[in-house]
N, C-alpha and C positions, 0 to 999 in steps of 0.2 A: 356266336352260336345261338341256336334257338332251342328251347326246351318246350316240348308239347305238353300242355296241361289238360289233355283230353284223351279219351279212348278212341279207337279207330271208328267206332260207330256213332260217336256223339256229335261229330261235326262233319258236315258235308265237305267233300274234297274241294269244292269250288267256293267254299265260304270265303268272305272277304278277309278275315283275320286268322281263322283256324286256331284262335286262342293262343297264339304264340307269345312267348316272353323271351326277350333277348338278354343274354348275359354280356354286359358291356365291359370290355377291358379298359385299362387306363391308357390314355393317350397323352402324348406330349402336348404342352401348351402350344397353340397355334396362333396365327395373327387374327386380330379382331376387325381388320379392315382390309380392303383390297381395291385396286383400281379396276374399274369396269370399262370395257371397250365395246364398240359397236361398229358394224360395217356401214360405210356411207356409199350406197350404190349410185348416188347422183354424180360422183366424181368423174365418171367416164360414160355418160349415157346420152348420146346424141347420134344423129345420122352421121355426122363427121367422125365421131369416135368409132362407130361400127365400120365405116368405110376404111378408116386408117388401120384398124386392127386386122381387118380382112386382107387388105392390100399387103400388110407386113407378113401375113401368112401365105401369100401367094394367090389370093383370090382377087380377080379383077372385078371392077364394077362399082356402082354406087349403092349405098344403103337405101332400102325402101321398106314400106309397111304393107302387108297384105291387106287389101281393101276389105276382104271378107273376114279377116281376123287380125285386126290392128293391135298386135301385142308385141312390143319390142321392135327391133330393127333387124332386117335380113340383108345379106349380101350373097350374090350367087343364086343359082337356080338348079333344080333337078330337071334339066331340060332333056332334049332328045339325046339318044345314045352317042351321037356324033359330037356332042358338046360336053363340057366339063360338068361333073356332078358335084364339084366342090361347093360348099355352102357354109355360111356362118350366121349365127343367130345371137343377138345381144338381148338377153332376157331382162325385163323390168322388175326383177324381184329385189330383195334387200341387198343381195350381193352383186347385182349387175352381172350375172353369169354369162359367159360366152360359151357357146356350143359350136365346135368346129369339126367339119367332116371334109376330108380331102376327096379327090376323085380316084384314090387308090383303093383297091379291094383287099380285104384280109386274106391270108393264105388259105383258110378253109373254103371260103367262097370261091376263090380263084380255082382251087383244085376241083371243087364240085362243078363249077360252070364249064371247066375244060373237059371233064370226063363224062358228065351226064349225057351229052348228045350221043355218046357211043353205046348207050344202054337204053333199052325200052323198059322203063320202070313202071309202066302201066300194066304189065302182064301179070303182076302179082306173083311172079315166080321167085321163090325163096333163094334159089341158087343165083339168080340174076342179082338180087339185092346183095347177097354176100360177096359176089365178085365185084360189084360196084363199090361196096364199102371198103373192101380190101384194097382196091386200086386207089381210092381217095386217100385212105390212110397211108399208103405207100408214097403217094404224091406229097402228103404233108411231111412225112419223115424225110423226104428228099429235098424239102424246101429249106434253104439256108436260114440260120438265125440272124437277126440283127445284132449289132454290137451294143454293149452298154454305153460306149462313147456316143454312138448314134442316137440313143435314147436321151442321153443327157444334153446333147446339142439341140435336139428337137425341143426338149423342155425349156432350155434357155431361150430359144427363139420365141416360144409361146409366152413365157413370162415377160420377155421384153415387149412383145406385141401388146400384151394386156396391161402393161404398166406396173408390173410387180418387180420389186427389187430382189433379185435372186440371192443377194447377200443376206437378206433377212428371212430366208427360208431354210428348212431342213429337207434335203432331197433323199428319197429312197427309190430303189430300182427293184422291180419285181419281174423276174425272168420266167416266162411261161413257155416251157419247152414243148408241151403238148400242142399248143396252138401256134407255135413259132412266132411269138410276139413278145415284146417287152413293154411294160408299163412303168413310166417314170412319174413320180409324184413329188410335188414341193409343198410342204406345210408351212404356213406363215409362223414366224417366231416373234412373240411379243413379250418384252421384259424377261427374256430368257426362257419363256414357256412355249413349247411347241403346241400350236392350236390345231383345231379341226378344220380350219379354213385352208383348203387345199386346191391346187391346180394339178392337172395330170395330162399326160399324152400317151398314146399308144402307137408303137412303131412296129413295122415288119422290115424285112430286108430290103424292100423296095422304097421305103420312106415312111413318112408320118401318115397314119390312118385317121386319127381323130385327136381332139383335145377338148378339155373342159376346165373352167375355172372362173372365179370372180374377178371382176375388174375393180371392185370397191376398194377404197382406202379404209384403213383401220383407225378409228378416232377414239380418243379417251373421253369418257363421260364423267371422269372424276373418281374420287374415293368414296366407297360405300362401306357401311358396317356389314360384317359377315359373321356367321356363327363359328365357334371354334370346333375342332374335332370332337371334344368331349360333349359339347352341346348337340352336335349333329348325331352322334351315336345314341345319346340319351333319348332322342326323339323317336327312335325305333319302338320304344315302349309307351309312347304317347299316342293315343288313338287319333289325335289331330294329324300326326305326321306318319303314322305307322304304314307299312306296305299295304297298298289298297287291294292289290290282286295277289292272292296266295293260293296257287294252284296245286302245290304238292299235297299229297294225302296226309292225313293227320297221323298215321302210324309211322311215317318217315321221320324218326326222331332226329337223326343227324342231318340237318338241313344245311 
C-alpha cells in the first residue's frame, strides 16, 4: 500500500515520485539464487530450416531472401490471385520467430468479400450501410465454429514443424465466438515454470489461418544471485529503485 505524504496541490500529478511511501508487509524467505535461461535463435536459422518448416506446414517452395530487404528467410509468395497466398517468414531475432499465413481467409473477411459486391457502399446511404452490416453479421453467425480438437491438432503440427516439444509446454485454448475462430497457445515450461515464450495458431472451420512462434532452443546460462522478496519490496522506498513513472494524482490515497 502507498501513503501519500503530500496535499493535492503540492505535487504535480505527473511528478516522477509523488512523494509516495510504501508500507511493506512481511514476506516469507525466498531463494537467493536462480537459474537463468536464454533463447538460442541460432538453433534453427538457415534456408534449409525455413524450407523444412514451411514444407511441414504445407507451403511448397524453397527459402529465399528479398533482395531489397534481406532480413530473414521467406518461403511462398503473395502472388496472383490464381496462386497460393500461403507464406512463411523466419525472423532473425533472438527467438528465431516463425510467422506463418495460410491461403485461407478468416470468416469475417470471407463474409465481407462475398457480400460486398451486392451493395454499392460508395453512395453514402446509411440504410445501405446498415443492410450490408446486418447481412455480414448474419453471415458470421451462420458460419460454423471450429472444434477445440481441430485447434489442438493444428497447434501440435505447428510445434512439431518448428521443433518444439509439445510435452514441455502448457496449452491453452481461447474460443472466440464473435469472430468464429479459436486460438490455441503453447507456453514453454522450464523447471516447472510456465514461461512467456509462446507459440500460437488461429483456426477457423475451414482450417489453419495463421501461426506464430519461436524456433529457438532454451539454454541455461547457469545460476545467478537474485534478491529475496523482502529485499525487492524494500526497494520500493529506495529512490534508486522506486517506481519511475507515477501518474496517479496525489489526492488518490488508496493506490
